[in-house]
VOBA-1610 file (N, C-alpha, C; in pm, whole numbers, padded with zeros to 5 digits, always signed):
BEGIN
Met+00084-00120+00000Met+00000+00000+00000Met+00088+00125+00000Val+00049+00222-00081Val+00123+00348-00088Val+00103+00427+00042Lys+00212+00476+00095Lys+00209+00562+00214Lys+00252+00703+00175Gly+00212+00798+00257Gly+00255+00936+00237Gly+00344+00980+00351Phe+00460+01034+00319Phe+00554+01081+00421Phe+00568+01232+00410Ile+00537+01300+00520Ile+00547+01446+00528Ile+00668+01478+00615Phe+00771+01530+00554Phe+00895+01557+00627Phe+00909+01705+00662Asp+00929+01732+00789Asp+00979+01863+00830Asp+01120+01877+00774Leu+01174+01998+00773Leu+01308+02018+00717Leu+01414+02044+00825Asp+01412+02163+00886Asp+01513+02197+00986Asp+01506+02103+01107Gly+01617+02040+01137Gly+01622+01949+01250Gly+01579+01807+01215Thr+01526+01790+01094Thr+01479+01658+01050Thr+01559+01607+00931Val+01565+01688+00826Val+01642+01652+00706Val+01782+01715+00711Tyr+01790+01835+00766Tyr+01919+01904+00775Tyr+01920+01998+00894Leu+02039+02045+00930Leu+02061+02151+01027Leu+02145+02258+00958Asp+02087+02378+00942Asp+02153+02483+00864Asp+02186+02429+00725Asp+02316+02424+00691Asp+02357+02375+00559Asp+02421+02237+00567Gln+02393+02164+00675Gln+02448+02031+00693Gln+02336+01927+00684Val+02336+01845+00580Val+02235+01741+00569Val+02261+01637+00677Ile+02155+01585+00735Ile+02168+01484+00840Ile+02208+01351+00778Asp+02301+01286+00842Asp+02356+01160+00791Asp+02245+01060+00761Gly+02246+01009+00640Gly+02149+00907+00600Gly+02017+00959+00548Ala+01997+01091+00552Ala+01868+01148+00510Ala+01843+01126+00361Val+01943+01150+00279Val+01927+01136+00134Val+01890+00994+00098Glu+01963+00899+00154Glu+01939+00758+00124Glu+01802+00713+00172Ala+01762+00759+00291Ala+01632+00719+00346Ala+01517+00769+00260Ile+01524+00896+00219Ile+01417+00954+00138Ile+01412+00889+00000Asn+01528+00869-00060Asn+01530+00803-00190Asn+01478+00660-00183Ser+01504+00592-00072Ser+01456+00455-00054Ser+01304+00451-00047Leu+01245+00546+00024Leu+01098+00551+00033Leu+01038+00572-00105Arg+01096+00660-00181Arg+01046+00686-00317Arg+01060+00563-00406Asp+01173+00495-00392Asp+01196+00374-00473Asp+01091+00267-00444Arg+01037+00269-00323Arg+00934+00173-00284Arg+00794+00216-00331Gly+00786+00334-00392Gly+00659+00381-00446Gly+00579+00470-00354His+00637+00511-00243His+00566+00597-00149His+00573+00743-00193Lys+00477+00823-00147Lys+00474+00966-00175Lys+00551+01040-00067Val+00634+01134-00108Val+00716+01211-00015Val+00699+01360-00044Ile+00667+01437+00060Ile+00665+01582+00047Ile+00737+01644+00165Phe+00766+01773+00153Phe+00841+01844+00256Phe+00758+01964+00302Leu+00743+01977+00433Leu+00656+02079+00491Leu+00732+02153+00600Thr+00757+02281+00578Thr+00833+02359+00675Thr+00755+02481+00721Asn+00771+02515+00848Asn+00712+02636+00903Asn+00799+02759+00878Lys+00919+02740+00836Lys+01016+02849+00825Lys+00978+02946+00714Ser+00964+03075+00750Ser+00914+03174+00654Ser+01024+03259+00592Ile+01150+03232+00625Ile+01259+03320+00578Ile+01325+03268+00450Ala+01259+03173+00383Ala+01306+03127+00252Ala+01184+03093+00168Thr+01197+03106+00037Thr+01087+03073-00052Thr+01088+02924-00084Arg+00979+02878-00142Arg+00973+02738-00184Arg+01082+02706-00285Tyr+01112+02801-00372Tyr+01220+02781-00470Tyr+01354+02763-00399Asp+01376+02840-00290Asp+01499+02825-00214Asp+01512+02683-00157Tyr+01400+02631-00105Tyr+01403+02497-00046Tyr+01426+02390-00153Val+01365+02407-00269Val+01388+02313-00379Val+01536+02310-00415Asn+01596+02427-00429Asn+01738+02434-00465Asn+01826+02372-00358Lys+01792+02398-00232Lys+01873+02345-00122Lys+01866+02193-00117Leu+01746+02138-00129Leu+01730+01993-00125Leu+01798+01928-00246Asn+01784+01989-00361Asn+01849+01934-00480Asn+02002+01929-00465Lys+02059+02033-00402Lys+02204+02036-00379Lys+02248+01923-00285Phe+02159+01886-00194Phe+02190+01777-00102Phe+02180+01640-00171Gly+02120+01638-00289Gly+02099+01511-00359Gly+01959+01456-00343Ile+01870+01538-00289Ile+01728+01500-00277Ile+01653+01574-00386Gln+01619+01504-00494Gln+01557+01568-00609Gln+01408+01591-00582Val+01369+01717-00581Val+01229+01752-00555Val+01182+01854-00657Ser+01051+01858-00677Ser+00989+01960-00761Ser+00917+02059-00671Leu+00877+02171-00727Leu+00816+02277-00646Leu+00689+02230-00577Asp+00610+02146-00643Asp+00484+02102-00582Asp+00503+02002-00470Glu+00628+01960-00444Glu+00656+01869-00334Glu+00707+01942-00210Val+00717+02074-00218Val+00767+02155-00106Val+00662+02258-00067Ile+00619+02253+00057Ile+00519+02347+00108Ile+00581+02420+00227Asn+00577+02552+00224Asn+00620+02629+00341Asn+00503+02708+00398Ser+00524+02765+00514Ser+00414+02836+00580Ser+00371+02959+00502Asn+00463+03018+00425Asn+00425+03132+00340Asn+00320+03091+00238Phe+00337+02974+00180Phe+00244+02923+00078Phe+00104+02906+00137Ile+00096+02847+00255Ile-00034+02827+00320Ile-00095+02961+00360Thr-00010+03054+00403Thr-00058+03188+00439Thr-00119+03257+00319Val-00052+03250+00205Val-00104+03309+00081Val-00238+03245+00045Lys-00244+03113+00055Lys-00369+03042+00024Lys-00483+03091+00113Tyr-00456+03105+00241Tyr-00559+03151+00335Tyr-00604+03294+00300Leu-00510+03382+00273Leu-00545+03520+00242Leu-00626+03530+00113Lys-00589+03455+00012Lys-00662+03460-00115Lys-00805+03412-00098Glu-00827+03320-00005Glu-00961+03265+00018Glu-01047+03354+00108Thr-00985+03442+00186Thr-01061+03517+00286Thr-01063+03668+00266Met-00965+03723+00194Met-00959+03869+00179Met-01061+03921+00078Lys-01110+04040+00103Lys-01194+04112+00008Lys-01106+04199-00081Asp-01162+04245-00191Asp-01085+04323-00288Asp-01023+04448-00226Glu-01094+04509-00131Glu-01047+04634-00072Glu-00950+04613+00045Asp-00928+04489+00085Asp-00843+04459+00200Asp-00695+04472+00164Ser-00612+04493+00267Ser-00467+04498+00246Ser-00396+04445+00370Val-00269+04407+00350Val-00193+04335+00452Val-00068+04412+00491Leu-00049+04429+00621Leu+00076+04479+00676Leu+00162+04357+00713Val+00284+04353+00664Val+00369+04235+00683Val+00486+04267+00775Ile+00504+04183+00876Ile+00624+04185+00958Ile+00699+04056+00923Gly+00811+04069+00856Gly+00882+03949+00811Gly+00997+03986+00721Glu+01060+03885+00664Glu+01174+03906+00578Glu+01135+03897+00430Glu+01228+03929+00342Glu+01199+03945+00200Glu+01132+03823+00136Pro+01169+03699+00170Pro+01101+03585+00107Pro+00950+03583+00132Leu+00907+03626+00250Leu+00763+03633+00279Leu+00697+03738+00190Phe+00758+03858+00182Phe+00705+03961+00093Phe+00700+03910-00052Glu+00807+03844-00093Glu+00819+03795-00231Glu+00705+03698-00266Glu+00676+03606-00174Glu+00573+03506-00205Glu+00432+03565-00197Leu+00413+03666-00113Leu+00284+03735-00110Leu+00263+03817-00238Lys+00366+03888-00279Lys+00356+03970-00400Lys+00335+03884-00525Ala+00399+03769-00528Ala+00387+03681-00645Ala+00244+03636-00668Glu+00165+03630-00561Glu+00025+03590-00572Glu-00069+03709-00564His-00013+03829-00583His-00091+03953-00595His-00173+03984-00469Ile-00116+03952-00353Ile-00177+03994-00227Ile-00148+04143-00208Lys-00251+04222-00183Lys-00235+04367-00169Lys-00169+04399-00036Leu-00054+04468-00043Leu+00024+04500+00077Leu+00015+04649+00108Thr+00041+04684+00234Thr+00043+04824+00276Thr+00145+04842+00387Asp+00204+04961+00396Asp+00292+04997+00508Asp+00218+05077+00613Asp+00092+05108+00587Asp+00014+05197+00673Asp-00072+05115+00770Pro-00042+05118+00899Pro-00123+05043+00996Pro-00268+05084+00999Asn-00296+05209+00961Asn-00434+05258+00962Asn-00515+05205+00844Gln-00446+05155+00742Gln-00514+05102+00625Gln-00521+04949+00625Ala-00438+04886+00705Ala-00427+04740+00703Ala-00551+04674+00764Thr-00605+04578+00691Thr-00715+04495+00745Thr-00662+04364+00802His-00537+04331+00765His-00471+04210+00813His-00325+04242+00846Val-00274+04171+00945Val-00130+04174+00974Val-00079+04032+00966Val+00029+04012+00890Val+00095+03882+00883Val+00228+03892+00958Leu+00243+03811+01061Leu+00367+03803+01136Leu+00447+03683+01087Gly+00569+03708+01042Gly+00660+03600+01007Gly+00788+03614+01088Trp+00874+03515+01077Trp+01005+03524+01143Trp+01079+03643+01083Asp+01128+03731+01169Asp+01194+03853+01123Asp+01318+03877+01209Arg+01435+03855+01151Arg+01559+03872+01226Arg+01603+04017+01235Gln+01522+04108+01176Gln+01542+04252+01194Gln+01424+04313+01271Phe+01355+04232+01347Phe+01239+04278+01424Phe+01282+04387+01522Asn+01200+04493+01532Asn+01233+04603+01623Asn+01106+04671+01675Tyr+01125+04773+01756Tyr+01012+04841+01819Tyr+00921+04906+01715Glu+00979+04961+01611Glu+00899+05027+01506Glu+00803+04927+01441Lys+00851+04807+01412Lys+00767+04705+01352Lys+00660+04657+01450Leu+00698+04640+01575Leu+00602+04600+01678Leu+00491+04705+01690Asn+00530+04832+01692Asn+00430+04938+01705Asn+00338+04942+01583Ala+00391+04919+01463Ala+00307+04918+01343Ala+00201+04808+01354Ala+00243+04689+01396Ala+00148+04578+01412Ala+00046+04611+01520Tyr+00092+04673+01627Tyr+00002+04708+01737Tyr-00102+04811+01692Gln-00060+04912+01617Gln-00154+05014+01570Gln-00256+04955+01475Ala-00214+04860+01393Ala-00310+04792+01305Ala-00410+04712+01388Trp-00362+04648+01494Trp-00452+04574+01585Trp-00552+04668+01650Ile-00507+04786+01692Ile-00596+04887+01750Ile-00709+04920+01652Asn-00675+04919+01522Asn-00773+04950+01418Asn-00848+04827+01368Lys-00846+04721+01450Lys-00927+04599+01427Lys-00876+04511+01314Ala-00750+04521+01280Ala-00694+04430+01180Ala-00690+04288+01234Thr-00709+04192+01144Thr-00695+04050+01179Thr-00546+04016+01184Ile-00504+03954+01293Ile-00363+03923+01311Ile-00340+03773+01289Leu-00252+03741+01195Leu-00217+03601+01173Leu-00067+03585+01164Ala-00020+03465+01198Ala+00123+03437+01195Ala+00149+03318+01104Thr+00264+03321+01040Thr+00300+03211+00951Thr+00320+03081+01028Asn+00371+03092+01151Asn+00403+02972+01229Asn+00422+03007+01375Pro+00409+02909+01466Pro+00420+02936+01609Pro+00556+02901+01670Asp+00652+02854+01590Asp+00778+02804+01645Asp+00847+02910+01730Arg+00879+02873+01853Arg+00949+02966+01941Arg+01095+02982+01902Thr+01156+02873+01858Thr+01297+02876+01820Thr+01319+02792+01695Cys+01438+02806+01638Cys+01479+02724+01524Cys+01613+02659+01558Pro+01628+02529+01537Pro+01756+02463+01567Pro+01864+02504+01469Val+01987+02511+01515Val+02099+02543+01429Val+02208+02438+01445Tyr+02294+02431+01346Tyr+02400+02331+01348Tyr+02491+02353+01467Gly+02523+02246+01538Gly+02606+02254+01656Gly+02529+02239+01785Gly+02395+02230+01774Gly+02314+02202+01891Gly+02244+02321+01953Gly+02260+02440+01896Gly+02196+02557+01953Gly+02060+02586+01893Glu+01999+02695+01940Glu+01869+02742+01890Glu+01873+02894+01882Ile+01791+02948+01793Ile+01774+03093+01785Ile+01625+03125+01780Pro+01583+03246+01826Pro+01440+03281+01829Pro+01378+03278+01690Asp+01255+03229+01685Asp+01180+03217+01559Asp+01055+03305+01570Cys+00955+03277+01488Cys+00835+03360+01478Cys+00758+03370+01610Gly+00770+03269+01694Gly+00703+03274+01824Gly+00742+03397+01904Ala+00864+03445+01883Ala+00910+03565+01953Ala+00835+03689+01905Met+00805+03694+01774Met+00728+03805+01720Met+00584+03800+01772Ile+00528+03680+01777Ile+00392+03662+01831Ile+00389+03705+01976Gly+00488+03660+02053Gly+00491+03693+02196Gly+00501+03841+02221Ala+00578+03912+02137Ala+00592+04056+02154Ala+00458+04127+02132Leu+00387+04089+02026Leu+00259+04155+01998Leu+00154+04117+02102Glu+00151+03991+02141Glu+00054+03950+02243Glu+00085+04015+02377Gly+00211+04041+02402Gly+00248+04113+02524Gly+00195+04255+02524Ala+00191+04317+02405Ala+00140+04454+02394Ala-00012+04459+02398Thr-00077+04365+02332Thr-00224+04369+02322Thr-00293+04303+02442Gly-00224+04208+02504Gly-00288+04131+02610Gly-00385+04028+02558Gln-00383+04006+02425Gln-00476+03913+02362Gln-00399+03818+02270Pro-00448+03693+02256Pro-00386+03604+02159Pro-00413+03653+02017Ile-00322+03625+01925Ile-00347+03661+01786Ile-00460+03575+01730Asp-00512+03612+01616Asp-00634+03548+01563Asp-00608+03410+01503Phe-00501+03397+01423Phe-00478+03270+01353Phe-00329+03241+01343Ile-00294+03112+01357Ile-00160+03064+01325Ile-00175+02966+01209Ile-00105+02993+01100Ile-00131+02923+00975Ile-00053+02793+00960Gly+00075+02791+00992Gly+00156+02672+00970Gly+00126+02560+01067Lys+00212+02458+01068Lys+00196+02349+01164Lys+00186+02405+01304Pro+00093+02360+01387Pro+00010+02240+01373Pro-00133+02266+01325Ser-00159+02374+01253Ser-00296+02410+01220Ser-00366+02305+01134Arg-00495+02291+01156Arg-00576+02198+01077Arg-00579+02241+00931Leu-00575+02371+00907Leu-00573+02423+00771Leu-00457+02363+00692Thr-00339+02363+00752Thr-00221+02308+00687Thr-00233+02157+00671Ala-00276+02089+00777Ala-00288+01943+00772Ala-00383+01898+00663Glu-00500+01959+00657Glu-00600+01917+00559Glu-00554+01946+00416Phe-00486+02057+00396Phe-00437+02088+00262Phe-00335+01984+00215Val-00241+01951+00301Val-00136+01857+00265Val-00192+01717+00242Ile-00281+01673+00331Ile-00335+01537+00321Ile-00430+01523+00203Asn-00523+01617+00194Asn-00631+01604+00094Asn-00591+01650-00045Glu-00517+01760-00054Glu-00490+01818-00185Glu-00354+01778-00243Ile-00257+01754-00157Ile-00124+01719-00207Ile-00104+01567-00211Leu-00114+01503-00096Leu-00093+01358-00092Leu-00212+01280-00145Gln-00333+01331-00121Gln-00457+01266-00162Gln-00463+01122-00109Leu-00438+01111+00021Leu-00443+00984+00090Leu-00527+00997+00217His-00567+00883+00273His-00636+00885+00402His-00532+00916+00510Pro-00571+00990+00615Pro-00473+01025+00718Pro-00396+00905+00775Asp-00463+00791+00792Asp-00391+00678+00854Asp-00290+00613+00760Gln-00284+00660+00635Gln-00181+00615+00541Gln-00060+00709+00541Cys-00068+00814+00623Cys+00035+00919+00621Cys+00118+00920+00749Phe+00243+00962+00734Phe+00337+00974+00845Phe+00389+01118+00851Met+00370+01184+00964Met+00430+01315+00986Met+00562+01293+01058Val+00672+01336+00994Val+00805+01312+01046Val+00869+01446+01081Gly+00902+01466+01209Gly+00960+01594+01248Gly+01028+01587+01383Asp+01085+01702+01423Asp+01163+01707+01547Asp+01094+01785+01659Arg+00971+01834+01634Arg+00904+01917+01733Arg+00774+01853+01781Leu+00760+01842+01911Leu+00638+01786+01969Leu+00520+01881+01950Glu+00543+02011+01969Glu+00433+02107+01972Glu+00384+02149+01834Thr+00457+02114+01729Thr+00411+02148+01593Thr+00395+02022+01509Asp+00504+01953+01478Asp+00500+01834+01392Asp+00414+01724+01452Ile+00447+01684+01574Ile+00377+01571+01635Ile+00234+01611+01671Arg+00214+01729+01721Arg+00078+01774+01754Arg-00011+01773+01631Met+00037+01825+01518Met-00045+01826+01397Met-00082+01685+01356Gly+00015+01594+01363Gly-00014+01456+01327Gly-00116+01392+01418Val-00099+01409+01549Val-00191+01350+01646Val-00332+01403+01629Glu-00345+01534+01614Glu-00477+01596+01607Glu-00549+01568+01476Asn-00476+01521+01376Asn-00538+01499+01245Asn-00533+01353+01199Gly-00503+01263+01293Gly-00514+01121+01265Gly-00401+01060+01185Leu-00284+01126+01182Leu-00169+01074+01110Leu-00083+00989+01204Asn-00006+00899+01146Asn+00102+00836+01221Asn+00209+00943+01241Thr+00276+00941+01355Thr+00376+01043+01383Thr+00511+00981+01415Val+00615+01044+01363Val+00752+00997+01384Val+00835+01114+01435Leu+00881+01104+01558Leu+00969+01205+01615Leu+01114+01164+01593Val+01193+01255+01538Val+01337+01230+01525Val+01411+01317+01627Leu+01520+01264+01680Leu+01590+01330+01790Leu+01714+01407+01742Thr+01706+01458+01620Thr+01818+01532+01563Thr+01797+01684+01568Gly+01685+01728+01625Gly+01655+01870+01629Gly+01634+01922+01770Ile+01514+01974+01795Ile+01483+02040+01921Ile+01458+01943+02036Thr+01390+01832+02009Thr+01336+01747+02115Thr+01432+01637+02156Thr+01440+01613+02288Thr+01520+01504+02343Thr+01428+01390+02387Ala+01487+01274+02410Ala+01408+01158+02454Ala+01341+01185+02588Asp+01406+01258+02677Asp+01348+01288+02807Asp+01223+01375+02794Met+01219+01462+02695Met+01104+01551+02676Met+00979+01474+02634Val+00999+01358+02573Val+00885+01279+02526Val+00806+01221+02643Lys+00874+01192+02753Lys+00812+01123+02866Lys+00690+01198+02919Asn+00700+01329+02929Asn+00592+01409+02985Asn+00516+01489+02878Ala+00533+01450+02753Ala+00471+01525+02644Ala+00320+01506+02640Val+00249+01612+02607Val+00104+01605+02586Val+00075+01530+02457Tyr+00152+01558+02354Tyr+00133+01494+02224Tyr+00247+01394+02204Lys+00213+01267+02215Lys+00315+01162+02209Lys+00322+01102+02068Pro+00443+01087+02016Pro+00460+01031+01882Pro+00432+00882+01877Thr+00392+00836+01759Thr+00375+00691+01737Thr+00509+00621+01744Tyr+00611+00683+01687Tyr+00746+00627+01684Tyr+00847+00735+01724Val+00955+00693+01788Val+01067+00782+01818Val+01193+00720+01756Leu+01260+00797+01671Leu+01381+00749+01603Leu+01498+00842+01635Asp+01618+00784+01639Asp+01735+00868+01661Asp+01753+00967+01548Ser+01721+00924+01425Ser+01733+01015+01312Ser+01650+00962+01195Ile+01641+01045+01094Ile+01563+01013+00974Ile+01617+00888+00903Lys+01744+00858+00921Lys+01802+00741+00851Lys+01735+00611+00889Glu+01663+00608+01003Glu+01597+00487+01049Glu+01454+00472+00998Ile+01407+00568+00919Ile+01267+00571+00878Ile+01230+00448+00795Thr+01326+00393+00722Thr+01296+00279+00635Thr+01275+00151+00714Lys+01306+00152+00844Lys+01288+00033+00928Lys+01147+00020+00983Leu+01066+00125+00969Leu+00929+00121+01024Leu+00846+00016+00952
//
């Protein structure tokens, strides 16, 4: 029976520019067996084209329709919900702007005109940007974020702040949770990937990732098999008291073919 494998990227397939040992062989083996493989990342600071190029350089041959990032899902949501007169204030880096513009999402720098605010990971985040998002919120703009990740793993075992820090800053100012989080673990993302991309029943699919609160949670809440790899954020000790427990725990992606 054909299975669908949804792979997270950072901490699962690679760390920074270092591919994880055995990842290429494991993914190619699944494909050789006739299974469907796609890649799903919450990271908003690169475009889908960037991810395709990066994976291809590692020796993992992928096409654009096999790579989904949180920017793509955010664009899809906005196109389905925005009115013609609506506009978006964006807090994020150039790849997020690029992917929004490519799909003709109307953007604005004016908080008083914005009907929506999109928060993405922004390594140049500052008080001016926070205040712009806050003023748009005051004017009843809908606030959404590309992803909830608090940190991103980096090569060598460290972490750096991710989009969760931008969310936390705005929620600290407003005293209210933001309206929507688009990337993993949202049902919006899960249903799109399962129904429109893989076109399989959830129990035929495996969500493979390194985060309990995003990858594993999305899988658990949407009826997927879940595979936690210990090459990123999560340690074996963290699994013991986890709310969302994976179906399988592997030291790394190289063991995926043993399932």
